[in-house]
N, C-alpha and C positions, 0 to 999 in steps of 0.2 A: 779140650783145653780149660782151664782155671780160670774162674771169672770171680767179679763181684756179684751180688746180687743182682743190683740194676743192671750192669752189664750183661749179664746173661738174659735178663728180661726184653731186653732191647736186641737181643741177638734171637732169642725165640720169636719175636715179633717181625724181627728182618728176614728171618727165614719162610716162617708163615706167610709172609704177603709175596714172597718169591715162588711159593705155589703156582702153578695154574688155577685159574678160578674152580673149575670145576672138582678141584681137591679142597675145596674150600666152604664146603656149601652147609654145614651141619656142626653140630656139637660132636657128634661121632667123629668127623673129621678131625677136631681139634684132639680128641681124645687118641685119637691113632697117631697123629704129627707128634702128639707130645711124648709118646712111647718112645719114639725114635729119638727124640731129643734127649732123652734122660741119658742117653749115652753116650753123647755128644758133648752136653752143657754140663760143666762139673762145678759146682759154687756151695757153699757153706750153706744147710738151713737145717732148721730143727723138726721141720715136718717132712712128710712124703715130698722127695721132689717130683714125683709122679703129677699127682696132686697139684702141687705149685703151678708146674709147666703148663697142664691143663687149663687151671685158672686163667693164666695169662692169655693163653691161646682163645679161651673163651671171652674175655673182656675185650680181645682185639676184633673177634669174630662179631658181637654184639655192636662195638663201633664201627665197623665197617656197616652193621648190617642200617643202623641208625642214620649215618650218612647216607646209603642210598634211598633210604624211605624220605630223608628232608629233602633229596633232589629231585624224588618222585613228586613230592606235595608242592616244590617251586614251580616244577615244569606244569602241573595241573594249573595252579594258582596264574602262571603266566598265561597260558590260553584261557582261561576263564577273563582275565583282565582285557584280552585281546580281543574275545567276542563281546563283551561289554563295551570296550571303545568300538567297536564296529558298530554295535547296536546303537549307541548313543549318536555317531555320526550320522546313521541312517536315521534315526528319529529328528535329529536336528535340521538334515535334509528335507522331510516330510513336512517341518513345521515352514522352513523357510519358502517352500514351493506353496503351501495354502497362504502367506501372507500376501 
């Protein structure tokens, strides 16, 4: 399919996300899938098409990793906040009983 540069990038990202998670675990997976996409996506570029598609996929992969990291940090902070709140309530109960 002939496409514009941006259309090809969006299509590459869409196909990348459609893969099962076990096929999207590393930069090597990005390179392997980019190899397949070079035969499917046709667009004009002055650079090597394989390198460009690989770069797009690595950017998508890294973006997904950053989102997963942020979600994990948010979960940790939420658990910590819950523990602090429970501890504060417990301490407030001790002070109320002491008075």
